N, C-alpha and C positions, 0 to 999 in steps of 0.2 A: 600822567601828567608828564609831558616832554618840556623839559626848559630850554629856550634857546629863542632866537629871533625867528619869528615865524616866517616872515618874507624871504629871509635869507636861507632858511631851510628849505623853503618852497622852490626858491632859484636853483639851489644846488641840486635837487631831485629833478627839476624840470629840465636842467642841463644835462644830467646823466641820461634823461630819457630821451633828449634829442639827439645826443651823440650816440646813443645806442641805435636810434632810428637810422641816423645817417651811415651808420656801420653796416647794417643789414639791407638797406635800400636796394641793393642789386644782387642780393643773395637769392637762390631759390628757396631756401630753408630760412623762414623769417619769424624770430620769436624774441620777446623781451620778457623777463621774469624780474618781477619786483617781490621782495621778500623782507621780513624784518625778524630780528632774533633779539628777545628780552632777556637780559642778563641781570645780574644782581642789581648793579646802580646804572646800568646803561642799556640803550636800545641801538641795535646796528640794523641799518638799512642797505640792503644789497640791491644792486641793479646789474642784471647780468643778460647779455644778449648772444644770439648765434654768430656773431661776428668772429673774424680772425684773431682778434686780440690786438695787441700793441707790440712793436719792435722794442728791444732793450735801449735803443737809441731815443726814442720817443719817451719810454717810461722814465728814462733820466732826467728829462726836462719838464714832465708833464704837471709838475706842482710849481712851476715857475710862473709867476704872474704873466698874464696876456700871452702864454705860450699857445699856440695852436698849429695844427697840421694843415687847417683849411685855408682855402685862398681867402683873401680880404674882400668882402662885399658879397 
């Protein structure tokens, strides 16, 4: 059993997958890996892709509400 808001969890996972897709769109090697790890009281969900990663500058801001590196629209 996972406790949480189902719709919000779905949105987070879908957003991570969409971001991963955007990160690999123009690469020759394209893959997205989704995995989960069950710990004692928690489940960790990982979304990993073959993209180049994020810069330190982007990482410093990525948890800010409405922050994006994508163009509007």
